[in-house]
DSSP file (Angstrom, degrees, kcal/mol; ACC not computed):
  #  RESIDUE AA STRUCTURE BP1 BP2  ACC     N-H-->O    O-->H-N    N-H-->O    O-->H-N    TCO  KAPPA ALPHA  PHI   PSI    X-CA   Y-CA   Z-CA
    1    1 A M              0   0    0      0, 0.0     2,-0.1     0, 0.0    76,-0.1   0.000 360.0 360.0 360.0 133.3   -5.8  144.2  -70.0
    2    2 A S     >  -     0   0    0      1,-0.1     4,-2.1     4,-0.0     5,-0.1  -0.362 360.0-117.2 -77.1 159.7   -2.1  144.1  -69.1
    3    3 A E  H  > S+     0   0    0      1,-0.2     4,-2.6     2,-0.2     5,-0.2   0.889 116.6  54.9 -63.7 -37.0    0.2  147.0  -70.0
    4    4 A S  H  > S+     0   0    0      1,-0.2     4,-2.5     2,-0.2    -1,-0.2   0.894 107.2  49.6 -64.1 -38.4    2.2  144.7  -72.2
    5    5 A T  H  > S+     0   0    0      2,-0.2     4,-1.5     1,-0.2    -1,-0.2   0.913 110.8  50.2 -64.5 -41.3   -0.9  143.8  -74.1
    6    6 A M  H  < S+     0   0    0     -4,-2.1     4,-0.4     1,-0.2    -2,-0.2   0.916 111.4  49.0 -63.0 -43.0   -1.7  147.5  -74.5
    7    7 A D  H >< S+     0   0    0     -4,-2.6     3,-1.4     1,-0.2     4,-0.3   0.901 107.8  53.7 -62.7 -42.4    1.8  148.2  -75.8
    8    8 A E  H >< S+     0   0    0     -4,-2.5     3,-0.8     1,-0.3    -1,-0.2   0.839 104.7  56.2 -62.8 -31.8    1.7  145.4  -78.3
    9    9 A G  G >< S+     0   0    0     -4,-1.5     3,-1.2     1,-0.2    -1,-0.3   0.553  80.8  87.7 -79.0  -5.7   -1.5  146.8  -79.8
   10   10 A V  G <  S+     0   0    0     -3,-1.4    -1,-0.2    -4,-0.4    -2,-0.1   0.847  84.5  56.6 -63.8 -31.0   -0.1  150.2  -80.5
   11   11 A A  G <  S+     0   0    0     -3,-0.8    -1,-0.3    -4,-0.3     2,-0.2   0.696  81.7 105.9 -73.1 -17.6    1.1  149.0  -83.9
   12   12 A N    <   -     0   0    0     -3,-1.2    70,-0.1    -4,-0.2     5,-0.1  -0.458  65.1-149.8 -65.4 128.3   -2.4  148.0  -84.8
   13   13 A E  S    S+     0   0    0     -2,-0.2    -1,-0.2     3,-0.0     4,-0.0   0.814  72.5  81.8 -75.8 -28.9   -3.7  150.5  -87.3
   14   14 A S  S    S-     0   0    0      1,-0.1   102,-0.1     2,-0.1     3,-0.1  -0.487  82.3-129.5 -73.7 143.7   -7.4  150.3  -86.3
   15   15 A P  S    S+     0   0    0      0, 0.0     2,-0.4     0, 0.0    68,-0.4   0.831  98.9  36.5 -60.8 -31.3   -8.5  152.3  -83.3
   16   16 A I  S    S-     0   0    0     64,-0.2     2,-1.5    99,-0.1    64,-0.2  -0.988  76.8-140.2-124.6 132.2  -10.1  149.2  -81.9
   17   17 A D     >  -     0   0    0     62,-2.2     4,-2.4    -2,-0.4     5,-0.2  -0.711  25.7-179.7 -86.8  88.5   -8.7  145.7  -82.3
   18   18 A M  H  > S+     0   0    0     -2,-1.5     4,-2.8     1,-0.2     5,-0.2   0.837  76.2  56.1 -65.6 -33.2  -12.0  144.0  -82.9
   19   19 A D  H  > S+     0   0    0      2,-0.2     4,-2.3     1,-0.2    -1,-0.2   0.935 110.7  44.1 -63.5 -44.7  -10.5  140.6  -83.3
   20   20 A A  H  > S+     0   0    0      2,-0.2     4,-2.8     1,-0.2    -2,-0.2   0.892 113.4  52.2 -66.2 -39.1   -8.9  140.8  -79.8
   21   21 A F  H  X S+     0   0    0     -4,-2.4     4,-2.4    57,-0.2    -2,-0.2   0.940 111.5  45.6 -60.8 -47.9  -12.1  142.3  -78.4
   22   22 A R  H  X S+     0   0    0     -4,-2.8     4,-2.3     1,-0.2    -2,-0.2   0.894 112.8  51.1 -64.3 -39.1  -14.2  139.4  -79.7
   23   23 A Q  H  X S+     0   0    0     -4,-2.3     4,-2.8    -5,-0.2    -2,-0.2   0.928 109.6  50.3 -62.2 -46.2  -11.6  136.9  -78.5
   24   24 A D  H  X S+     0   0    0     -4,-2.8     4,-1.6     1,-0.2    -2,-0.2   0.923 111.7  47.8 -58.2 -44.8  -11.6  138.4  -75.0
   25   25 A M  H  <>S+     0   0    0     -4,-2.4     5,-3.8     1,-0.2     6,-0.5   0.881 111.6  50.4 -65.3 -37.7  -15.4  138.2  -74.9
   26   26 A K  H ><5S+     0   0    0     -4,-2.3     3,-1.5     4,-0.2    -2,-0.2   0.918 109.0  51.4 -65.4 -43.2  -15.4  134.6  -76.2
   27   27 A E  H 3<5S+     0   0    0     -4,-2.8    -1,-0.2     1,-0.3    -2,-0.2   0.801 112.4  46.3 -64.1 -28.4  -12.8  133.7  -73.5
   28   28 A Q  T 3<5S-     0   0    0     -4,-1.6    -1,-0.3    -5,-0.2    -2,-0.2   0.341 115.7-117.0 -92.8   6.1  -15.1  135.3  -70.9
   29   29 A D  T < 5S+     0   0    0     -3,-1.5    -3,-0.2    -5,-0.1     3,-0.1   0.877  83.2 119.6  57.7  41.1  -18.1  133.5  -72.3
   30   30 A L    > < +     0   0    0     -5,-3.8     3,-2.4    -6,-0.1     4,-0.3   0.140  23.1 120.1-118.1  16.8  -19.7  136.9  -73.2
   31   31 A E  G >  S+     0   0    0     -6,-0.5     3,-1.3     1,-0.3     4,-0.3   0.835  72.0  58.7 -51.2 -37.6  -19.9  136.5  -76.9
   32   32 A D  G 3  S+     0   0    0      1,-0.3    -1,-0.3    -7,-0.1     4,-0.2   0.637 104.5  52.4 -70.4 -12.0  -23.7  136.9  -76.8
   33   33 A L  G <> S+     0   0    0     -3,-2.4     4,-2.9     1,-0.1    -1,-0.3   0.363  74.4 104.4-104.7   5.1  -23.2  140.4  -75.2
   34   34 A I  H <> S+     0   0    0     -3,-1.3     4,-2.5    -4,-0.3     5,-0.2   0.912  82.7  47.1 -56.4 -47.9  -20.8  141.9  -77.8
   35   35 A D  H  > S+     0   0    0     -4,-0.3     4,-2.3     1,-0.2    -1,-0.2   0.897 114.2  47.4 -62.4 -40.7  -23.4  144.1  -79.4
   36   36 A E  H  > S+     0   0    0     -4,-0.2     4,-2.6     2,-0.2    -1,-0.2   0.879 111.6  50.9 -68.7 -37.4  -24.7  145.3  -76.0
   37   37 A L  H  X S+     0   0    0     -4,-2.9     4,-2.6     2,-0.2    -2,-0.2   0.914 111.3  47.7 -66.0 -41.6  -21.2  146.0  -74.8
   38   38 A I  H  X S+     0   0    0     -4,-2.5     4,-2.8    -5,-0.2     5,-0.2   0.932 112.7  49.4 -63.2 -44.4  -20.4  148.0  -77.9
   39   39 A E  H  X S+     0   0    0     -4,-2.3     4,-2.5     1,-0.2    -2,-0.2   0.919 111.9  48.3 -61.1 -43.6  -23.7  150.0  -77.5
   40   40 A A  H  X S+     0   0    0     -4,-2.6     4,-1.8     2,-0.2    -1,-0.2   0.926 111.7  50.0 -62.8 -44.8  -22.9  150.7  -73.9
   41   41 A F  H  X S+     0   0    0     -4,-2.6     4,-2.6     1,-0.2     3,-0.3   0.943 111.7  47.4 -57.7 -50.4  -19.4  151.8  -74.8
   42   42 A V  H  X S+     0   0    0     -4,-2.8     4,-0.8     1,-0.2    -1,-0.2   0.903 111.6  51.4 -58.5 -43.1  -20.7  154.2  -77.5
   43   43 A G  H  < S+     0   0    0     -4,-2.5     4,-0.3    -5,-0.2    -1,-0.2   0.815 119.5  35.2 -64.9 -30.9  -23.3  155.6  -75.1
   44   44 A D  H  X S+     0   0    0     -4,-1.8     4,-2.9    -3,-0.3     5,-0.2   0.714  97.8  80.6 -95.9 -22.6  -20.8  156.3  -72.4
   45   45 A A  H  X S+     0   0    0     -4,-2.6     4,-2.8     1,-0.2     5,-0.2   0.904  95.7  43.2 -57.9 -48.0  -17.7  157.3  -74.4
   46   46 A S  H  X S+     0   0    0     -4,-0.8     4,-2.6     2,-0.2    -1,-0.2   0.863 114.0  51.6 -68.4 -32.9  -18.8  160.9  -75.1
   47   47 A I  H  > S+     0   0    0     -4,-0.3     4,-2.2     2,-0.2    -2,-0.2   0.925 112.8  46.2 -65.6 -43.7  -20.0  161.4  -71.6
   48   48 A R  H  X S+     0   0    0     -4,-2.9     4,-1.9     2,-0.2    -2,-0.2   0.901 113.9  47.6 -64.8 -41.5  -16.6  160.1  -70.3
   49   49 A F  H  X S+     0   0    0     -4,-2.8     4,-3.0    -5,-0.2     5,-0.2   0.926 110.8  51.7 -66.9 -43.4  -14.6  162.2  -72.7
   50   50 A D  H  X S+     0   0    0     -4,-2.6     4,-2.6     1,-0.2    -2,-0.2   0.900 108.9  50.8 -59.3 -40.9  -16.7  165.3  -71.8
   51   51 A A  H  X S+     0   0    0     -4,-2.2     4,-2.1     2,-0.2    -1,-0.2   0.907 112.8  46.6 -62.0 -41.6  -16.0  164.7  -68.1
   52   52 A L  H  X S+     0   0    0     -4,-1.9     4,-2.5     2,-0.2    -2,-0.2   0.923 112.2  49.5 -65.7 -45.4  -12.3  164.4  -68.9
   53   53 A Q  H  X S+     0   0    0     -4,-3.0     4,-2.7     2,-0.2    -2,-0.2   0.901 110.9  50.3 -62.4 -42.8  -12.3  167.6  -71.0
   54   54 A T  H  X S+     0   0    0     -4,-2.6     4,-1.7    -5,-0.2    -1,-0.2   0.910 110.9  49.0 -60.9 -44.2  -14.1  169.5  -68.4
   55   55 A A  H  <>S+     0   0    0     -4,-2.1     5,-2.5     2,-0.2     4,-0.3   0.894 112.1  48.2 -64.0 -41.0  -11.6  168.4  -65.7
   56   56 A V  H ><5S+     0   0    0     -4,-2.5     3,-1.3     1,-0.2    -2,-0.2   0.933 111.6  49.6 -65.1 -45.6   -8.7  169.4  -68.0
   57   57 A E  H 3<5S+     0   0    0     -4,-2.7    -1,-0.2     1,-0.3    -2,-0.2   0.804 112.0  48.8 -62.6 -29.0  -10.2  172.8  -68.7
   58   58 A S  T 3<5S-     0   0    0     -4,-1.7    -1,-0.3    -5,-0.2    -2,-0.2   0.462 108.7-127.0 -88.9  -2.5  -10.8  173.3  -65.0
   59   59 A V  T < 5 +     0   0    0     -3,-1.3     2,-0.9    -4,-0.3    -3,-0.2   0.908  52.8 159.2  55.3  44.7   -7.2  172.3  -64.3
   60   60 A D     >< -     0   0    0     -5,-2.5     4,-2.9     1,-0.2     5,-0.2  -0.831  24.5-171.5-103.4  94.2   -8.6  169.8  -61.8
   61   61 A A  H  > S+     0   0    0     -2,-0.9     4,-2.6     1,-0.2    -1,-0.2   0.898  86.5  46.2 -56.2 -46.3   -5.8  167.1  -61.2
   62   62 A N  H  > S+     0   0    0      1,-0.2     4,-2.5     2,-0.2    -1,-0.2   0.896 113.6  48.8 -66.7 -39.2   -8.1  164.8  -59.2
   63   63 A G  H  > S+     0   0    0      2,-0.2     4,-2.6     1,-0.2     5,-0.3   0.894 111.9  49.3 -64.8 -40.1  -10.9  165.2  -61.7
   64   64 A I  H  X S+     0   0    0     -4,-2.9     4,-2.9    -9,-0.3     5,-0.3   0.938 111.9  48.6 -62.7 -47.0   -8.6  164.5  -64.6
   65   65 A R  H  X S+     0   0    0     -4,-2.6     4,-2.4    -5,-0.2    -2,-0.2   0.936 115.0  44.5 -58.9 -49.3   -7.2  161.4  -62.8
   66   66 A T  H  X S+     0   0    0     -4,-2.5     4,-2.1     2,-0.2    -1,-0.2   0.918 116.1  45.1 -63.2 -45.8  -10.7  160.0  -62.0
   67   67 A A  H  X S+     0   0    0     -4,-2.6     4,-2.3     2,-0.2     5,-0.2   0.912 114.5  48.5 -67.7 -42.3  -12.1  160.7  -65.5
   68   68 A A  H  X S+     0   0    0     -4,-2.9     4,-2.7    -5,-0.3    -2,-0.2   0.917 111.4  50.8 -63.3 -41.8   -9.1  159.3  -67.3
   69   69 A H  H  X S+     0   0    0     -4,-2.4     4,-1.9    -5,-0.3    -2,-0.2   0.926 111.3  47.1 -62.8 -44.9   -9.1  156.2  -65.1
   70   70 A A  H  X S+     0   0    0     -4,-2.1     4,-1.4     1,-0.2    -1,-0.2   0.920 116.6  42.7 -65.1 -43.4  -12.8  155.5  -65.7
   71   71 A Y  H  X S+     0   0    0     -4,-2.3     4,-2.8     1,-0.2     5,-0.2   0.865 109.5  59.3 -72.2 -34.8  -12.6  156.0  -69.5
   72   72 A K  H  X S+     0   0    0     -4,-2.7     4,-2.9    -5,-0.2     5,-0.2   0.911 103.4  51.7 -58.1 -43.8   -9.3  154.0  -69.7
   73   73 A S  H  X S+     0   0    0     -4,-1.9     4,-2.1     1,-0.2    -1,-0.2   0.926 112.2  45.1 -60.5 -44.9  -11.0  150.9  -68.2
   74   74 A A  H  X S+     0   0    0     -4,-1.4     4,-1.8     2,-0.2    -2,-0.2   0.926 114.0  49.2 -64.8 -44.1  -13.7  151.1  -70.8
   75   75 A A  H  <>S+     0   0    0     -4,-2.8     5,-2.9     1,-0.2     4,-0.3   0.895 110.6  50.3 -63.2 -41.4  -11.3  151.7  -73.6
   76   76 A A  H ><5S+     0   0    0     -4,-2.9     3,-1.2     1,-0.2    -1,-0.2   0.896 107.9  53.0 -65.3 -40.0   -9.1  148.8  -72.6
   77   77 A T  H 3<5S+     0   0    0     -4,-2.1    -1,-0.2     1,-0.3    -2,-0.2   0.881 110.1  48.4 -61.3 -36.8  -12.1  146.5  -72.4
   78   78 A M  T 3<5S-     0   0    0     -4,-1.8    -1,-0.3    -5,-0.1   -57,-0.2   0.491 115.5-117.8 -80.0  -3.4  -13.0  147.5  -75.9
   79   79 A Q  T < 5 +     0   0    0     -3,-1.2   -62,-2.2    -4,-0.3     2,-1.5   0.831  62.6 151.0  63.9  32.4   -9.3  146.9  -77.1
   80   80 A A     >< +     0   0    0     -5,-2.9     4,-2.7   -64,-0.2    -1,-0.2  -0.659  20.7 174.0 -87.6  77.0   -9.1  150.6  -78.0
   81   81 A V  H  >  +     0   0    0     -2,-1.5     4,-2.5     1,-0.2    -1,-0.2   0.870  65.9  46.5 -64.8 -46.6   -5.4  150.3  -77.3
   82   82 A R  H  > S+     0   0    0    -67,-0.4     4,-2.5   -73,-0.2    -1,-0.2   0.923 115.2  48.3 -64.1 -40.7   -4.1  153.7  -78.3
   83   83 A L  H  > S+     0   0    0    -68,-0.4     4,-2.4     1,-0.2    -2,-0.2   0.933 111.6  49.7 -64.4 -43.8   -6.9  155.5  -76.5
   84   84 A A  H  X S+     0   0    0     -4,-2.7     4,-2.3     2,-0.2    -1,-0.2   0.897 110.8  50.4 -59.5 -40.7   -6.3  153.4  -73.4
   85   85 A N  H  X S+     0   0    0     -4,-2.5     4,-2.4     2,-0.2    -2,-0.2   0.930 111.1  47.8 -62.2 -46.9   -2.6  154.2  -73.5
   86   86 A L  H  X S+     0   0    0     -4,-2.5     4,-2.1     1,-0.2    -2,-0.2   0.879 112.0  49.9 -62.1 -38.9   -3.3  157.9  -73.9
   87   87 A L  H  X S+     0   0    0     -4,-2.4     4,-2.9     2,-0.2    -1,-0.2   0.882 108.7  52.8 -68.9 -37.4   -5.7  157.8  -71.0
   88   88 A Q  H  X S+     0   0    0     -4,-2.3     4,-2.7     2,-0.2    -2,-0.2   0.925 109.9  48.3 -61.0 -45.4   -3.1  155.9  -68.9
   89   89 A Q  H  X S+     0   0    0     -4,-2.4     4,-2.6     2,-0.2    -2,-0.2   0.898 113.4  47.8 -61.2 -40.9   -0.6  158.7  -69.6
   90   90 A T  H  X S+     0   0    0     -4,-2.1     4,-2.5     2,-0.2     5,-0.2   0.936 112.0  48.8 -67.4 -46.7   -3.2  161.3  -68.7
   91   91 A E  H  X S+     0   0    0     -4,-2.9     4,-2.6     1,-0.2    -2,-0.2   0.921 113.5  47.0 -59.5 -45.1   -4.1  159.5  -65.5
   92   92 A T  H  X S+     0   0    0     -4,-2.7     4,-2.3     2,-0.2     6,-0.2   0.920 111.3  51.4 -64.2 -44.3   -0.4  159.2  -64.5
   93   93 A A  H  <>S+     0   0    0     -4,-2.6     5,-2.8     1,-0.2     4,-0.3   0.934 112.7  45.2 -59.2 -45.9    0.3  162.8  -65.3
   94   94 A A  H ><5S+     0   0    0     -4,-2.5     3,-1.4     1,-0.2    -1,-0.2   0.915 111.1  53.0 -66.3 -41.3   -2.6  164.0  -63.2
   95   95 A H  H 3<5S+     0   0    0     -4,-2.6    -1,-0.2     1,-0.3    -2,-0.2   0.869 110.9  47.8 -60.3 -36.4   -1.7  161.6  -60.3
   96   96 A D  T 3<5S-     0   0    0     -4,-2.3    -1,-0.3    -5,-0.2    -2,-0.2   0.436 119.5-112.0 -84.3  -0.2    1.8  163.1  -60.4
   97   97 A G  T < 5S+     0   0    0     -3,-1.4     2,-1.5    -4,-0.3     3,-0.2   0.581  75.5 135.7  82.0   9.7    0.4  166.7  -60.4
   98   98 A D    >>< +     0   0    0     -5,-2.8     4,-1.6    -6,-0.2     3,-0.5  -0.553  15.4 158.8 -90.9  70.2    1.6  167.3  -64.0
   99   99 A V  H 3>  +     0   0    0     -2,-1.5     4,-2.7     1,-0.2    -1,-0.2   0.828  67.9  63.8 -63.9 -32.3   -1.6  168.9  -65.2
  100  100 A A  H 3> S+     0   0    0     -3,-0.2     4,-2.2     1,-0.2    -1,-0.2   0.889 102.4  49.0 -60.0 -38.8    0.3  170.6  -68.1
  101  101 A K  H <> S+     0   0    0     -3,-0.5     4,-1.5     2,-0.2    -1,-0.2   0.917 110.2  50.9 -67.2 -41.1    1.1  167.3  -69.5
  102  102 A A  H  X S+     0   0    0     -4,-1.6     4,-0.8     1,-0.2     3,-0.2   0.911 110.4  50.2 -60.1 -42.5   -2.6  166.2  -69.2
  103  103 A V  H >< S+     0   0    0     -4,-2.7     3,-0.8     1,-0.2    -1,-0.2   0.913 109.3  51.7 -60.7 -43.5   -3.6  169.4  -71.0
  104  104 A G  H 3< S+     0   0    0     -4,-2.2     4,-0.4     1,-0.2    -1,-0.2   0.766 107.3  53.0 -66.9 -26.0   -1.1  168.7  -73.7
  105  105 A L  H 3X S+     0   0    0     -4,-1.5     4,-2.6    -3,-0.2     3,-0.3   0.665  85.7  87.6 -82.4 -16.3   -2.5  165.2  -74.3
  106  106 A L  H <X S+     0   0    0     -4,-0.8     4,-2.9    -3,-0.8     5,-0.2   0.874  85.0  50.9 -55.9 -44.6   -6.1  166.4  -74.7
  107  107 A P  H  > S+     0   0    0      0, 0.0     4,-2.2     0, 0.0    -1,-0.2   0.912 113.0  46.6 -61.1 -39.8   -5.9  167.0  -78.5
  108  108 A L  H  > S+     0   0    0     -4,-0.4     4,-2.5    -3,-0.3     5,-0.2   0.908 112.7  50.2 -65.5 -41.6   -4.4  163.5  -79.0
  109  109 A L  H  X S+     0   0    0     -4,-2.6     4,-3.0     2,-0.2     5,-0.2   0.923 110.2  50.0 -61.2 -45.0   -7.1  162.0  -76.8
  110  110 A K  H  X S+     0   0    0     -4,-2.9     4,-2.3    -5,-0.2    -1,-0.2   0.917 111.4  48.1 -59.7 -44.6   -9.8  163.9  -78.7
  111  111 A S  H  X S+     0   0    0     -4,-2.2     4,-1.9    -5,-0.2    -1,-0.2   0.919 115.4  44.0 -64.0 -44.2   -8.5  162.6  -82.0
  112  112 A E  H  X S+     0   0    0     -4,-2.5     4,-2.4     2,-0.2    -2,-0.2   0.889 111.4  54.1 -70.0 -38.6   -8.3  159.0  -80.8
  113  113 A H  H  X S+     0   0    0     -4,-3.0     4,-2.2    -5,-0.2    -2,-0.2   0.924 110.9  46.4 -56.8 -46.7  -11.7  159.2  -79.1
  114  114 A E  H  X S+     0   0    0     -4,-2.3     4,-2.2    -5,-0.2    -1,-0.2   0.862 110.7  53.0 -66.9 -36.0  -13.2  160.4  -82.4
  115  115 A A  H  X S+     0   0    0     -4,-1.9     4,-2.3     2,-0.2    -2,-0.2   0.895 108.5  50.3 -65.9 -40.8  -11.4  157.6  -84.3
  116  116 A V  H  X S+     0   0    0     -4,-2.4     4,-1.4     1,-0.2    -2,-0.2   0.937 112.5  45.7 -62.7 -47.1  -12.7  155.0  -82.0
  117  117 A L  H  <>S+     0   0    0     -4,-2.2     5,-3.8     1,-0.2     6,-0.5   0.867 110.7  54.5 -65.6 -34.7  -16.3  156.2  -82.4
  118  118 A A  H ><5S+     0   0    0     -4,-2.2     3,-1.6     4,-0.3    -1,-0.2   0.906 105.4  52.7 -64.4 -40.3  -15.8  156.4  -86.1
  119  119 A Q  H 3<5S+     0   0    0     -4,-2.3    -1,-0.2     1,-0.3    -2,-0.2   0.850 109.4  49.1 -63.7 -30.5  -14.8  152.8  -86.3
  120  120 A L  T 3<5S-     0   0    0     -4,-1.4    -1,-0.3    -5,-0.2    -2,-0.2   0.371 120.6-112.1 -89.0   6.1  -17.9  151.9  -84.4
  121  121 A G  T < 5S+     0   0    0     -3,-1.6    -3,-0.2    -5,-0.1    -2,-0.1   0.768  90.7 107.4  74.8  26.4  -19.9  154.0  -86.9
  122  122 A Q      <       0   0    0     -5,-3.8    -4,-0.3    -6,-0.1    -5,-0.1   0.173 360.0 360.0-122.5  17.6  -20.8  156.6  -84.2
  123  123 A A              0   0    0     -6,-0.5    -5,-0.1    -5,-0.2    -1,-0.1   0.509 360.0 360.0 -75.9 360.0  -18.8  159.7  -85.2
């Protein structure tokens, strides 16, 4: 997902733009795997968030960067645009050594993470 695509989706009120997700999967000829992709995302999301939270609590810039990057990719694939944007900001902050910014983003990340899972019926 391009950064401009991520920016355009910020105005979308739903945590996940399901129409865009389904369109992406259709364009990649993966329509038959949508349910499995959602299930995999739901199964991994809490593990990814927990890894990020642990890295933030440990003030581990490299761990924050790595965890944010991994979760960002999954969130972007799912068209969870706000979550992907927050994860990008967190990854960049950690890369730049601004762990305080990453710590400050954690409550927003947690809220958006929970909203994404709620939309998928997994909160």
